[in-house]
Each structure stands twice: as C-alpha cells, then as structure tokens.
mmCIF file of the protein (N, C-alpha, C, O) and its ligand, coordinates in Angstrom:
data_MODEL
# 
_entry.id   MODEL 
# 
loop_
_entity.id 
_entity.type 
_entity.pdbx_number_of_molecules 
1 polymer     1 
2 non-polymer 1 
# 
_entity_poly.entity_id                      1 
_entity_poly.type                           'polypeptide(L)' 
_entity_poly.nstd_linkage                   no 
_entity_poly.nstd_monomer                   no 
_entity_poly.pdbx_seq_one_letter_code       
;(UNK)(UNK)(UNK)(UNK)(UNK)(UNK)(UNK)(UNK)(UNK)(UNK)(UNK)(UNK)(UNK)(UNK)(UNK)(UNK)
(UNK)(UNK)(UNK)(UNK)(UNK)(UNK)(UNK)(UNK)(UNK)(UNK)(UNK)(UNK)(UNK)(UNK)(UNK)(UNK)
(UNK)(UNK)(UNK)(UNK)(UNK)(UNK)(UNK)(UNK)(UNK)(UNK)(UNK)(UNK)(UNK)(UNK)(UNK)(UNK)
(UNK)(UNK)(UNK)(UNK)(UNK)(UNK)
;
_entity_poly.pdbx_seq_one_letter_code_can   XXXXXXXXXXXXXXXXXXXXXXXXXXXXXXXXXXXXXXXXXXXXXXXXXXXXXX 
_entity_poly.pdbx_strand_id                 A 
# 
loop_
_entity_poly_seq.entity_id 
_entity_poly_seq.num 
_entity_poly_seq.mon_id 
_entity_poly_seq.hetero 
1 1  UNK n 
1 2  UNK n 
1 3  UNK n 
1 4  UNK n 
1 5  UNK n 
1 6  UNK n 
1 7  UNK n 
1 8  UNK n 
1 9  UNK n 
1 10 UNK n 
1 11 UNK n 
1 12 UNK n 
1 13 UNK n 
1 14 UNK n 
1 15 UNK n 
1 16 UNK n 
1 17 UNK n 
1 18 UNK n 
1 19 UNK n 
1 20 UNK n 
1 21 UNK n 
1 22 UNK n 
1 23 UNK n 
1 24 UNK n 
1 25 UNK n 
1 26 UNK n 
1 27 UNK n 
1 28 UNK n 
1 29 UNK n 
1 30 UNK n 
1 31 UNK n 
1 32 UNK n 
1 33 UNK n 
1 34 UNK n 
1 35 UNK n 
1 36 UNK n 
1 37 UNK n 
1 38 UNK n 
1 39 UNK n 
1 40 UNK n 
1 41 UNK n 
1 42 UNK n 
1 43 UNK n 
1 44 UNK n 
1 45 UNK n 
1 46 UNK n 
1 47 UNK n 
1 48 UNK n 
1 49 UNK n 
1 50 UNK n 
1 51 UNK n 
1 52 UNK n 
1 53 UNK n 
1 54 UNK n 
# 
loop_
_struct_asym.id 
_struct_asym.entity_id 
A 1 
B 2 
# 
loop_
_chem_comp.id 
_chem_comp.type 
_chem_comp.mon_nstd_flag 
UNK 'L-peptide linking' . 
ZN  non-polymer         . 
# 
_pdbx_entity_nonpoly.entity_id   2 
_pdbx_entity_nonpoly.name        ? 
_pdbx_entity_nonpoly.comp_id     ZN 
# 
_pdbx_nonpoly_scheme.asym_id         B 
_pdbx_nonpoly_scheme.entity_id       2 
_pdbx_nonpoly_scheme.mon_id          ZN 
_pdbx_nonpoly_scheme.ndb_seq_num     1 
_pdbx_nonpoly_scheme.pdb_seq_num     101 
_pdbx_nonpoly_scheme.auth_seq_num    101 
_pdbx_nonpoly_scheme.pdb_mon_id      ZN 
_pdbx_nonpoly_scheme.auth_mon_id     ZN 
_pdbx_nonpoly_scheme.pdb_strand_id   A 
_pdbx_nonpoly_scheme.pdb_ins_code    . 
# 
loop_
_atom_site.group_PDB 
_atom_site.id 
_atom_site.type_symbol 
_atom_site.label_atom_id 
_atom_site.label_alt_id 
_atom_site.label_comp_id 
_atom_site.label_asym_id 
_atom_site.label_entity_id 
_atom_site.label_seq_id 
_atom_site.pdbx_PDB_ins_code 
_atom_site.Cartn_x 
_atom_site.Cartn_y 
_atom_site.Cartn_z 
_atom_site.occupancy 
_atom_site.B_iso_or_equiv 
_atom_site.pdbx_formal_charge 
_atom_site.auth_seq_id 
_atom_site.auth_comp_id 
_atom_site.auth_asym_id 
_atom_site.auth_atom_id 
_atom_site.pdbx_PDB_model_num 
ATOM   1   N  N  . UNK A 1 1  ? 111.330 74.961 86.293  1.00 0.00 ? 1   UNK A N  1 
ATOM   2   C  CA . UNK A 1 1  ? 110.962 75.654 87.530  1.00 0.00 ? 1   UNK A CA 1 
ATOM   3   C  C  . UNK A 1 1  ? 110.722 74.659 88.657  1.00 0.00 ? 1   UNK A C  1 
ATOM   4   O  O  . UNK A 1 1  ? 110.371 73.502 88.427  1.00 0.00 ? 1   UNK A O  1 
ATOM   5   N  N  . UNK A 1 2  ? 110.917 75.129 89.854  1.00 0.00 ? 2   UNK A N  1 
ATOM   6   C  CA . UNK A 1 2  ? 110.710 74.250 91.004  1.00 0.00 ? 2   UNK A CA 1 
ATOM   7   C  C  . UNK A 1 2  ? 109.611 74.788 91.899  1.00 0.00 ? 2   UNK A C  1 
ATOM   8   O  O  . UNK A 1 2  ? 109.307 75.981 91.892  1.00 0.00 ? 2   UNK A O  1 
ATOM   9   N  N  . UNK A 1 3  ? 109.026 73.895 92.662  1.00 0.00 ? 3   UNK A N  1 
ATOM   10  C  CA . UNK A 1 3  ? 108.051 74.331 93.656  1.00 0.00 ? 3   UNK A CA 1 
ATOM   11  C  C  . UNK A 1 3  ? 108.736 75.233 94.674  1.00 0.00 ? 3   UNK A C  1 
ATOM   12  O  O  . UNK A 1 3  ? 109.881 75.004 95.063  1.00 0.00 ? 3   UNK A O  1 
ATOM   13  N  N  . UNK A 1 4  ? 108.013 76.254 95.092  1.00 0.00 ? 4   UNK A N  1 
ATOM   14  C  CA . UNK A 1 4  ? 108.586 77.204 96.045  1.00 0.00 ? 4   UNK A CA 1 
ATOM   15  C  C  . UNK A 1 4  ? 107.806 77.160 97.330  1.00 0.00 ? 4   UNK A C  1 
ATOM   16  O  O  . UNK A 1 4  ? 106.595 76.943 97.345  1.00 0.00 ? 4   UNK A O  1 
ATOM   17  N  N  . UNK A 1 5  ? 108.533 77.371 98.417  1.00 0.00 ? 5   UNK A N  1 
ATOM   18  C  CA . UNK A 1 5  ? 107.866 77.460 99.709  1.00 0.00 ? 5   UNK A CA 1 
ATOM   19  C  C  . UNK A 1 5  ? 107.740 78.929 100.065 1.00 0.00 ? 5   UNK A C  1 
ATOM   20  O  O  . UNK A 1 5  ? 108.721 79.673 100.046 1.00 0.00 ? 5   UNK A O  1 
ATOM   21  N  N  . UNK A 1 6  ? 106.524 79.338 100.390 1.00 0.00 ? 6   UNK A N  1 
ATOM   22  C  CA . UNK A 1 6  ? 106.295 80.736 100.756 1.00 0.00 ? 6   UNK A CA 1 
ATOM   23  C  C  . UNK A 1 6  ? 105.595 80.772 102.104 1.00 0.00 ? 6   UNK A C  1 
ATOM   24  O  O  . UNK A 1 6  ? 104.744 79.934 102.402 1.00 0.00 ? 6   UNK A O  1 
ATOM   25  N  N  . UNK A 1 7  ? 105.965 81.748 102.906 1.00 0.00 ? 7   UNK A N  1 
ATOM   26  C  CA . UNK A 1 7  ? 105.303 81.874 104.204 1.00 0.00 ? 7   UNK A CA 1 
ATOM   27  C  C  . UNK A 1 7  ? 104.114 82.817 104.071 1.00 0.00 ? 7   UNK A C  1 
ATOM   28  O  O  . UNK A 1 7  ? 104.251 83.952 103.613 1.00 0.00 ? 7   UNK A O  1 
ATOM   29  N  N  . UNK A 1 8  ? 102.967 82.338 104.471 1.00 0.00 ? 8   UNK A N  1 
ATOM   30  C  CA . UNK A 1 8  ? 101.754 83.134 104.390 1.00 0.00 ? 8   UNK A CA 1 
ATOM   31  C  C  . UNK A 1 8  ? 101.823 84.283 105.393 1.00 0.00 ? 8   UNK A C  1 
ATOM   32  O  O  . UNK A 1 8  ? 102.159 84.073 106.558 1.00 0.00 ? 8   UNK A O  1 
ATOM   33  N  N  . UNK A 1 9  ? 101.505 85.499 104.940 1.00 0.00 ? 9   UNK A N  1 
ATOM   34  C  CA . UNK A 1 9  ? 101.598 86.642 105.849 1.00 0.00 ? 9   UNK A CA 1 
ATOM   35  C  C  . UNK A 1 9  ? 100.394 86.712 106.779 1.00 0.00 ? 9   UNK A C  1 
ATOM   36  O  O  . UNK A 1 9  ? 100.402 87.469 107.749 1.00 0.00 ? 9   UNK A O  1 
ATOM   37  N  N  . UNK A 1 10 ? 99.374  85.937 106.493 1.00 0.00 ? 10  UNK A N  1 
ATOM   38  C  CA . UNK A 1 10 ? 98.194  85.953 107.365 1.00 0.00 ? 10  UNK A CA 1 
ATOM   39  C  C  . UNK A 1 10 ? 98.294  84.905 108.472 1.00 0.00 ? 10  UNK A C  1 
ATOM   40  O  O  . UNK A 1 10 ? 98.179  85.241 109.650 1.00 0.00 ? 10  UNK A O  1 
ATOM   41  N  N  . UNK A 1 11 ? 98.504  83.658 108.112 1.00 0.00 ? 11  UNK A N  1 
ATOM   42  C  CA . UNK A 1 11 ? 98.513  82.600 109.119 1.00 0.00 ? 11  UNK A CA 1 
ATOM   43  C  C  . UNK A 1 11 ? 99.929  82.126 109.442 1.00 0.00 ? 11  UNK A C  1 
ATOM   44  O  O  . UNK A 1 11 ? 100.118 81.265 110.301 1.00 0.00 ? 11  UNK A O  1 
ATOM   45  N  N  . UNK A 1 12 ? 100.919 82.689 108.753 1.00 0.00 ? 12  UNK A N  1 
ATOM   46  C  CA . UNK A 1 12 ? 102.335 82.393 109.018 1.00 0.00 ? 12  UNK A CA 1 
ATOM   47  C  C  . UNK A 1 12 ? 102.685 80.925 108.840 1.00 0.00 ? 12  UNK A C  1 
ATOM   48  O  O  . UNK A 1 12 ? 103.624 80.420 109.455 1.00 0.00 ? 12  UNK A O  1 
ATOM   49  N  N  . UNK A 1 13 ? 101.940 80.262 108.011 1.00 0.00 ? 13  UNK A N  1 
ATOM   50  C  CA . UNK A 1 13 ? 102.285 78.879 107.684 1.00 0.00 ? 13  UNK A CA 1 
ATOM   51  C  C  . UNK A 1 13 ? 102.978 78.857 106.342 1.00 0.00 ? 13  UNK A C  1 
ATOM   52  O  O  . UNK A 1 13 ? 102.711 79.689 105.474 1.00 0.00 ? 13  UNK A O  1 
ATOM   53  N  N  . UNK A 1 14 ? 103.871 77.898 106.179 1.00 0.00 ? 14  UNK A N  1 
ATOM   54  C  CA . UNK A 1 14 ? 104.498 77.728 104.869 1.00 0.00 ? 14  UNK A CA 1 
ATOM   55  C  C  . UNK A 1 14 ? 103.518 77.034 103.940 1.00 0.00 ? 14  UNK A C  1 
ATOM   56  O  O  . UNK A 1 14 ? 102.825 76.096 104.333 1.00 0.00 ? 14  UNK A O  1 
ATOM   57  N  N  . UNK A 1 15 ? 103.470 77.504 102.714 1.00 0.00 ? 15  UNK A N  1 
ATOM   58  C  CA . UNK A 1 15 ? 102.661 76.804 101.726 1.00 0.00 ? 15  UNK A CA 1 
ATOM   59  C  C  . UNK A 1 15 ? 103.474 76.648 100.452 1.00 0.00 ? 15  UNK A C  1 
ATOM   60  O  O  . UNK A 1 15 ? 104.442 77.373 100.224 1.00 0.00 ? 15  UNK A O  1 
ATOM   61  N  N  . UNK A 1 16 ? 103.071 75.700 99.633  1.00 0.00 ? 16  UNK A N  1 
ATOM   62  C  CA . UNK A 1 16 ? 103.810 75.415 98.405  1.00 0.00 ? 16  UNK A CA 1 
ATOM   63  C  C  . UNK A 1 16 ? 103.215 76.190 97.243  1.00 0.00 ? 16  UNK A C  1 
ATOM   64  O  O  . UNK A 1 16 ? 102.022 76.106 96.953  1.00 0.00 ? 16  UNK A O  1 
ATOM   65  N  N  . UNK A 1 17 ? 104.065 76.930 96.604  1.00 0.00 ? 17  UNK A N  1 
ATOM   66  C  CA . UNK A 1 17 ? 103.696 77.603 95.366  1.00 0.00 ? 17  UNK A CA 1 
ATOM   67  C  C  . UNK A 1 17 ? 104.280 76.753 94.244  1.00 0.00 ? 17  UNK A C  1 
ATOM   68  O  O  . UNK A 1 17 ? 105.483 76.783 93.988  1.00 0.00 ? 17  UNK A O  1 
ATOM   69  N  N  . UNK A 1 18 ? 103.431 76.013 93.595  1.00 0.00 ? 18  UNK A N  1 
ATOM   70  C  CA . UNK A 1 18 ? 103.929 75.002 92.664  1.00 0.00 ? 18  UNK A CA 1 
ATOM   71  C  C  . UNK A 1 18 ? 104.497 75.617 91.399  1.00 0.00 ? 18  UNK A C  1 
ATOM   72  O  O  . UNK A 1 18 ? 104.192 76.756 91.046  1.00 0.00 ? 18  UNK A O  1 
ATOM   73  N  N  . UNK A 1 19 ? 105.322 74.844 90.731  1.00 0.00 ? 19  UNK A N  1 
ATOM   74  C  CA . UNK A 1 19 ? 105.932 75.300 89.483  1.00 0.00 ? 19  UNK A CA 1 
ATOM   75  C  C  . UNK A 1 19 ? 104.852 75.684 88.476  1.00 0.00 ? 19  UNK A C  1 
ATOM   76  O  O  . UNK A 1 19 ? 104.989 76.662 87.741  1.00 0.00 ? 19  UNK A O  1 
ATOM   77  N  N  . UNK A 1 20 ? 103.780 74.901 88.455  1.00 0.00 ? 20  UNK A N  1 
ATOM   78  C  CA . UNK A 1 20 ? 102.685 75.192 87.524  1.00 0.00 ? 20  UNK A CA 1 
ATOM   79  C  C  . UNK A 1 20 ? 102.042 76.533 87.832  1.00 0.00 ? 20  UNK A C  1 
ATOM   80  O  O  . UNK A 1 20 ? 101.739 77.317 86.933  1.00 0.00 ? 20  UNK A O  1 
ATOM   81  N  N  . UNK A 1 21 ? 101.836 76.784 89.127  1.00 0.00 ? 21  UNK A N  1 
ATOM   82  C  CA . UNK A 1 21 ? 101.249 78.063 89.527  1.00 0.00 ? 21  UNK A CA 1 
ATOM   83  C  C  . UNK A 1 21 ? 102.193 79.213 89.202  1.00 0.00 ? 21  UNK A C  1 
ATOM   84  O  O  . UNK A 1 21 ? 101.767 80.281 88.763  1.00 0.00 ? 21  UNK A O  1 
ATOM   85  N  N  . UNK A 1 22 ? 103.474 78.975 89.425  1.00 0.00 ? 22  UNK A N  1 
ATOM   86  C  CA . UNK A 1 22 ? 104.453 80.021 89.115  1.00 0.00 ? 22  UNK A CA 1 
ATOM   87  C  C  . UNK A 1 22 ? 104.392 80.395 87.646  1.00 0.00 ? 22  UNK A C  1 
ATOM   88  O  O  . UNK A 1 22 ? 104.445 81.570 87.281  1.00 0.00 ? 22  UNK A O  1 
ATOM   89  N  N  . UNK A 1 23 ? 104.281 79.381 86.822  1.00 0.00 ? 23  UNK A N  1 
ATOM   90  C  CA . UNK A 1 23 ? 104.207 79.623 85.388  1.00 0.00 ? 23  UNK A CA 1 
ATOM   91  C  C  . UNK A 1 23 ? 102.972 80.449 85.049  1.00 0.00 ? 23  UNK A C  1 
ATOM   92  O  O  . UNK A 1 23 ? 103.033 81.395 84.263  1.00 0.00 ? 23  UNK A O  1 
ATOM   93  N  N  . UNK A 1 24 ? 101.869 80.079 85.648  1.00 0.00 ? 24  UNK A N  1 
ATOM   94  C  CA . UNK A 1 24 ? 100.611 80.775 85.425  1.00 0.00 ? 24  UNK A CA 1 
ATOM   95  C  C  . UNK A 1 24 ? 100.739 82.241 85.844  1.00 0.00 ? 24  UNK A C  1 
ATOM   96  O  O  . UNK A 1 24 ? 100.346 83.147 85.108  1.00 0.00 ? 24  UNK A O  1 
ATOM   97  N  N  . UNK A 1 25 ? 101.286 82.453 87.016  1.00 0.00 ? 25  UNK A N  1 
ATOM   98  C  CA . UNK A 1 25 ? 101.440 83.820 87.526  1.00 0.00 ? 25  UNK A CA 1 
ATOM   99  C  C  . UNK A 1 25 ? 102.342 84.636 86.626  1.00 0.00 ? 25  UNK A C  1 
ATOM   100 O  O  . UNK A 1 25 ? 102.096 85.816 86.377  1.00 0.00 ? 25  UNK A O  1 
ATOM   101 N  N  . UNK A 1 26 ? 103.391 83.993 86.141  1.00 0.00 ? 26  UNK A N  1 
ATOM   102 C  CA . UNK A 1 26 ? 104.334 84.705 85.287  1.00 0.00 ? 26  UNK A CA 1 
ATOM   103 C  C  . UNK A 1 26 ? 103.670 85.098 83.973  1.00 0.00 ? 26  UNK A C  1 
ATOM   104 O  O  . UNK A 1 26 ? 103.861 86.208 83.477  1.00 0.00 ? 26  UNK A O  1 
ATOM   105 N  N  . UNK A 1 27 ? 102.895 84.184 83.420  1.00 0.00 ? 27  UNK A N  1 
ATOM   106 C  CA . UNK A 1 27 ? 102.200 84.472 82.165  1.00 0.00 ? 27  UNK A CA 1 
ATOM   107 C  C  . UNK A 1 27 ? 101.253 85.646 82.322  1.00 0.00 ? 27  UNK A C  1 
ATOM   108 O  O  . UNK A 1 27 ? 101.116 86.478 81.425  1.00 0.00 ? 27  UNK A O  1 
ATOM   109 N  N  . UNK A 1 28 ? 100.602 85.701 83.472  1.00 0.00 ? 28  UNK A N  1 
ATOM   110 C  CA . UNK A 1 28 ? 99.625  86.763 83.706  1.00 0.00 ? 28  UNK A CA 1 
ATOM   111 C  C  . UNK A 1 28 ? 100.291 88.040 84.195  1.00 0.00 ? 28  UNK A C  1 
ATOM   112 O  O  . UNK A 1 28 ? 99.671  89.104 84.226  1.00 0.00 ? 28  UNK A O  1 
ATOM   113 N  N  . UNK A 1 29 ? 101.554 87.925 84.576  1.00 0.00 ? 29  UNK A N  1 
ATOM   114 C  CA . UNK A 1 29 ? 102.247 89.100 85.088  1.00 0.00 ? 29  UNK A CA 1 
ATOM   115 C  C  . UNK A 1 29 ? 101.870 89.421 86.516  1.00 0.00 ? 29  UNK A C  1 
ATOM   116 O  O  . UNK A 1 29 ? 102.015 90.555 86.971  1.00 0.00 ? 29  UNK A O  1 
ATOM   117 N  N  . UNK A 1 30 ? 101.376 88.394 87.232  1.00 0.00 ? 30  UNK A N  1 
ATOM   118 C  CA . UNK A 1 30 ? 101.022 88.610 88.637  1.00 0.00 ? 30  UNK A CA 1 
ATOM   119 C  C  . UNK A 1 30 ? 102.279 88.587 89.504  1.00 0.00 ? 30  UNK A C  1 
ATOM   120 O  O  . UNK A 1 30 ? 103.296 87.996 89.142  1.00 0.00 ? 30  UNK A O  1 
ATOM   121 N  N  . UNK A 1 31 ? 102.178 89.249 90.661  1.00 0.00 ? 31  UNK A N  1 
ATOM   122 C  CA . UNK A 1 31 ? 103.247 89.129 91.648  1.00 0.00 ? 31  UNK A CA 1 
ATOM   123 C  C  . UNK A 1 31 ? 103.090 87.824 92.407  1.00 0.00 ? 31  UNK A C  1 
ATOM   124 O  O  . UNK A 1 31 ? 102.030 87.200 92.379  1.00 0.00 ? 31  UNK A O  1 
ATOM   125 N  N  . UNK A 1 32 ? 104.140 87.423 93.078  1.00 0.00 ? 32  UNK A N  1 
ATOM   126 C  CA . UNK A 1 32 ? 104.065 86.200 93.864  1.00 0.00 ? 32  UNK A CA 1 
ATOM   127 C  C  . UNK A 1 32 ? 103.010 86.354 94.956  1.00 0.00 ? 32  UNK A C  1 
ATOM   128 O  O  . UNK A 1 32 ? 102.868 87.425 95.546  1.00 0.00 ? 32  UNK A O  1 
ATOM   129 N  N  . UNK A 1 33 ? 102.285 85.293 95.215  1.00 0.00 ? 33  UNK A N  1 
ATOM   130 C  CA . UNK A 1 33 ? 101.265 85.362 96.270  1.00 0.00 ? 33  UNK A CA 1 
ATOM   131 C  C  . UNK A 1 33 ? 101.919 85.482 97.643  1.00 0.00 ? 33  UNK A C  1 
ATOM   132 O  O  . UNK A 1 33 ? 102.976 84.898 97.886  1.00 0.00 ? 33  UNK A O  1 
ATOM   133 N  N  . UNK A 1 34 ? 101.300 86.228 98.525  1.00 0.00 ? 34  UNK A N  1 
ATOM   134 C  CA . UNK A 1 34 ? 101.828 86.373 99.881  1.00 0.00 ? 34  UNK A CA 1 
ATOM   135 C  C  . UNK A 1 34 ? 101.029 85.545 100.858 1.00 0.00 ? 34  UNK A C  1 
ATOM   136 O  O  . UNK A 1 34 ? 101.412 85.387 102.018 1.00 0.00 ? 34  UNK A O  1 
ATOM   137 N  N  . UNK A 1 35 ? 99.920  85.017 100.385 1.00 0.00 ? 35  UNK A N  1 
ATOM   138 C  CA . UNK A 1 35 ? 99.051  84.254 101.271 1.00 0.00 ? 35  UNK A CA 1 
ATOM   139 C  C  . UNK A 1 35 ? 98.808  82.857 100.730 1.00 0.00 ? 35  UNK A C  1 
ATOM   140 O  O  . UNK A 1 35 ? 98.855  82.628 99.522  1.00 0.00 ? 35  UNK A O  1 
ATOM   141 N  N  . UNK A 1 36 ? 98.550  81.938 101.629 1.00 0.00 ? 36  UNK A N  1 
ATOM   142 C  CA . UNK A 1 36 ? 98.239  80.581 101.212 1.00 0.00 ? 36  UNK A CA 1 
ATOM   143 C  C  . UNK A 1 36 ? 96.834  80.543 100.597 1.00 0.00 ? 36  UNK A C  1 
ATOM   144 O  O  . UNK A 1 36 ? 96.072  81.507 100.662 1.00 0.00 ? 36  UNK A O  1 
ATOM   145 N  N  . UNK A 1 37 ? 96.538  79.428 100.020 1.00 0.00 ? 37  UNK A N  1 
ATOM   146 C  CA . UNK A 1 37 ? 95.245  79.330 99.330  1.00 0.00 ? 37  UNK A CA 1 
ATOM   147 C  C  . UNK A 1 37 ? 94.082  79.534 100.286 1.00 0.00 ? 37  UNK A C  1 
ATOM   148 O  O  . UNK A 1 37 ? 93.095  80.186 99.947  1.00 0.00 ? 37  UNK A O  1 
ATOM   149 N  N  . UNK A 1 38 ? 94.205  78.976 101.476 1.00 0.00 ? 38  UNK A N  1 
ATOM   150 C  CA . UNK A 1 38 ? 93.138  79.114 102.470 1.00 0.00 ? 38  UNK A CA 1 
ATOM   151 C  C  . UNK A 1 38 ? 92.845  80.577 102.736 1.00 0.00 ? 38  UNK A C  1 
ATOM   152 O  O  . UNK A 1 38 ? 91.695  81.011 102.684 1.00 0.00 ? 38  UNK A O  1 
ATOM   153 N  N  . UNK A 1 39 ? 93.900  81.336 103.023 1.00 0.00 ? 39  UNK A N  1 
ATOM   154 C  CA . UNK A 1 39 ? 93.699  82.734 103.376 1.00 0.00 ? 39  UNK A CA 1 
ATOM   155 C  C  . UNK A 1 39 ? 93.230  83.532 102.169 1.00 0.00 ? 39  UNK A C  1 
ATOM   156 O  O  . UNK A 1 39 ? 92.440  84.467 102.301 1.00 0.00 ? 39  UNK A O  1 
ATOM   157 N  N  . UNK A 1 40 ? 93.714  83.163 101.010 1.00 0.00 ? 40  UNK A N  1 
ATOM   158 C  CA . UNK A 1 40 ? 93.265  83.883 99.817  1.00 0.00 ? 40  UNK A CA 1 
ATOM   159 C  C  . UNK A 1 40 ? 91.781  83.681 99.580  1.00 0.00 ? 40  UNK A C  1 
ATOM   160 O  O  . UNK A 1 40 ? 91.053  84.631 99.292  1.00 0.00 ? 40  UNK A O  1 
ATOM   161 N  N  . UNK A 1 41 ? 91.335  82.438 99.702  1.00 0.00 ? 41  UNK A N  1 
ATOM   162 C  CA . UNK A 1 41 ? 89.909  82.190 99.452  1.00 0.00 ? 41  UNK A CA 1 
ATOM   163 C  C  . UNK A 1 41 ? 89.068  82.783 100.571 1.00 0.00 ? 41  UNK A C  1 
ATOM   164 O  O  . UNK A 1 41 ? 87.927  83.191 100.356 1.00 0.00 ? 41  UNK A O  1 
ATOM   165 N  N  . UNK A 1 42 ? 89.646  82.827 101.773 1.00 0.00 ? 42  UNK A N  1 
ATOM   166 C  CA . UNK A 1 42 ? 88.931  83.452 102.879 1.00 0.00 ? 42  UNK A CA 1 
ATOM   167 C  C  . UNK A 1 42 ? 88.721  84.937 102.584 1.00 0.00 ? 42  UNK A C  1 
ATOM   168 O  O  . UNK A 1 42 ? 87.625  85.471 102.748 1.00 0.00 ? 42  UNK A O  1 
ATOM   169 N  N  . UNK A 1 43 ? 89.787  85.581 102.150 1.00 0.00 ? 43  UNK A N  1 
ATOM   170 C  CA . UNK A 1 43 ? 89.696  87.015 101.853 1.00 0.00 ? 43  UNK A CA 1 
ATOM   171 C  C  . UNK A 1 43 ? 88.721  87.276 100.719 1.00 0.00 ? 43  UNK A C  1 
ATOM   172 O  O  . UNK A 1 43 ? 87.973  88.253 100.736 1.00 0.00 ? 43  UNK A O  1 
ATOM   173 N  N  . UNK A 1 44 ? 88.741  86.400 99.747  1.00 0.00 ? 44  UNK A N  1 
ATOM   174 C  CA . UNK A 1 44 ? 87.806  86.555 98.629  1.00 0.00 ? 44  UNK A CA 1 
ATOM   175 C  C  . UNK A 1 44 ? 86.371  86.474 99.124  1.00 0.00 ? 44  UNK A C  1 
ATOM   176 O  O  . UNK A 1 44 ? 85.518  87.282 98.757  1.00 0.00 ? 44  UNK A O  1 
ATOM   177 N  N  . UNK A 1 45 ? 86.128  85.481 99.964  1.00 0.00 ? 45  UNK A N  1 
ATOM   178 C  CA . UNK A 1 45 ? 84.777  85.282 100.486 1.00 0.00 ? 45  UNK A CA 1 
ATOM   179 C  C  . UNK A 1 45 ? 84.355  86.495 101.308 1.00 0.00 ? 45  UNK A C  1 
ATOM   180 O  O  . UNK A 1 45 ? 83.207  86.932 101.240 1.00 0.00 ? 45  UNK A O  1 
ATOM   181 N  N  . UNK A 1 46 ? 85.292  87.034 102.084 1.00 0.00 ? 46  UNK A N  1 
ATOM   182 C  CA . UNK A 1 46 ? 84.973  88.200 102.894 1.00 0.00 ? 46  UNK A CA 1 
ATOM   183 C  C  . UNK A 1 46 ? 84.634  89.396 102.018 1.00 0.00 ? 46  UNK A C  1 
ATOM   184 O  O  . UNK A 1 46 ? 83.690  90.138 102.290 1.00 0.00 ? 46  UNK A O  1 
ATOM   185 N  N  . UNK A 1 47 ? 85.406  89.567 100.982 1.00 0.00 ? 47  UNK A N  1 
ATOM   186 C  CA . UNK A 1 47 ? 85.153  90.671 100.071 1.00 0.00 ? 47  UNK A CA 1 
ATOM   187 C  C  . UNK A 1 47 ? 83.758  90.565 99.494  1.00 0.00 ? 47  UNK A C  1 
ATOM   188 O  O  . UNK A 1 47 ? 83.017  91.545 99.417  1.00 0.00 ? 47  UNK A O  1 
ATOM   189 N  N  . UNK A 1 48 ? 83.416  89.350 99.089  1.00 0.00 ? 48  UNK A N  1 
ATOM   190 C  CA . UNK A 1 48 ? 82.135  89.160 98.427  1.00 0.00 ? 48  UNK A CA 1 
ATOM   191 C  C  . UNK A 1 48 ? 80.977  89.441 99.382  1.00 0.00 ? 48  UNK A C  1 
ATOM   192 O  O  . UNK A 1 48 ? 80.000  90.094 99.016  1.00 0.00 ? 48  UNK A O  1 
ATOM   193 N  N  . UNK A 1 49 ? 81.102  88.940 100.610 1.00 0.00 ? 49  UNK A N  1 
ATOM   194 C  CA . UNK A 1 49 ? 79.974  89.072 101.531 1.00 0.00 ? 49  UNK A CA 1 
ATOM   195 C  C  . UNK A 1 49 ? 80.001  90.420 102.252 1.00 0.00 ? 49  UNK A C  1 
ATOM   196 O  O  . UNK A 1 49 ? 78.964  90.894 102.715 1.00 0.00 ? 49  UNK A O  1 
ATOM   197 N  N  . UNK A 1 50 ? 81.181  91.040 102.351 1.00 0.00 ? 50  UNK A N  1 
ATOM   198 C  CA . UNK A 1 50 ? 81.308  92.270 103.117 1.00 0.00 ? 50  UNK A CA 1 
ATOM   199 C  C  . UNK A 1 50 ? 80.955  93.509 102.336 1.00 0.00 ? 50  UNK A C  1 
ATOM   200 O  O  . UNK A 1 50 ? 80.834  94.592 102.909 1.00 0.00 ? 50  UNK A O  1 
ATOM   201 N  N  . UNK A 1 51 ? 80.787  93.369 101.034 1.00 0.00 ? 51  UNK A N  1 
ATOM   202 C  CA . UNK A 1 51 ? 80.463  94.536 100.219 1.00 0.00 ? 51  UNK A CA 1 
ATOM   203 C  C  . UNK A 1 51 ? 81.550  95.592 100.305 1.00 0.00 ? 51  UNK A C  1 
ATOM   204 O  O  . UNK A 1 51 ? 82.735  95.271 100.215 1.00 0.00 ? 51  UNK A O  1 
ATOM   205 N  N  . UNK A 1 52 ? 81.163  96.839 100.478 1.00 0.00 ? 52  UNK A N  1 
ATOM   206 C  CA . UNK A 1 52 ? 82.152  97.903 100.489 1.00 0.00 ? 52  UNK A CA 1 
ATOM   207 C  C  . UNK A 1 52 ? 82.458  98.397 101.899 1.00 0.00 ? 52  UNK A C  1 
ATOM   208 O  O  . UNK A 1 52 ? 83.107  99.427 102.078 1.00 0.00 ? 52  UNK A O  1 
ATOM   209 N  N  . UNK A 1 53 ? 81.989  97.660 102.887 1.00 0.00 ? 53  UNK A N  1 
ATOM   210 C  CA . UNK A 1 53 ? 82.298  98.040 104.264 1.00 0.00 ? 53  UNK A CA 1 
ATOM   211 C  C  . UNK A 1 53 ? 83.782  97.931 104.528 1.00 0.00 ? 53  UNK A C  1 
ATOM   212 O  O  . UNK A 1 53 ? 84.455  97.087 103.937 1.00 0.00 ? 53  UNK A O  1 
ATOM   213 N  N  . UNK A 1 54 ? 84.305  98.767 105.403 1.00 0.00 ? 54  UNK A N  1 
ATOM   214 C  CA . UNK A 1 54 ? 85.711  98.672 105.711 1.00 0.00 ? 54  UNK A CA 1 
ATOM   215 C  C  . UNK A 1 54 ? 85.910  97.844 106.957 1.00 0.00 ? 54  UNK A C  1 
ATOM   216 O  O  . UNK A 1 54 ? 87.044  97.643 107.390 1.00 0.00 ? 54  UNK A O  1 
HETATM 217 ZN ZN . ZN  B 2 .  ? 97.478  81.503 105.276 1.00 0.00 2 101 ZN  A ZN 1 
# 
C-alpha cells in the first residue's frame, strides 16, 4: 500500500493518509477519513465539551 493524499473537507488542506493508517482502517472496516487529523481531533474535542447541544 502507498501513502494517500486526501483533501480535508473542513480546512481544504491536503493531508497524508499513511499506508499504516489505511491498513488499520481496512482492518476495522472504517471508511476513508474525510478530514485531516487536526480537524478530526478538533471535532472530537467539540463533541466532548459541547455535550448534546446542536
Ligand atoms: Zn482539516
């Protein structure tokens, strides 16, 4: 497998989805990430602190 370049749908920057990560995602049956790590961790943090507010 090769490293893949994906464009983040949040910040529109290209980020590298490494071969190792691809393997991990495939094993877990996850879909390809649409966001870079920064935006993903940001969203996670927001979820945690925002509770169930919309
Ligand atoms: Zn991003």
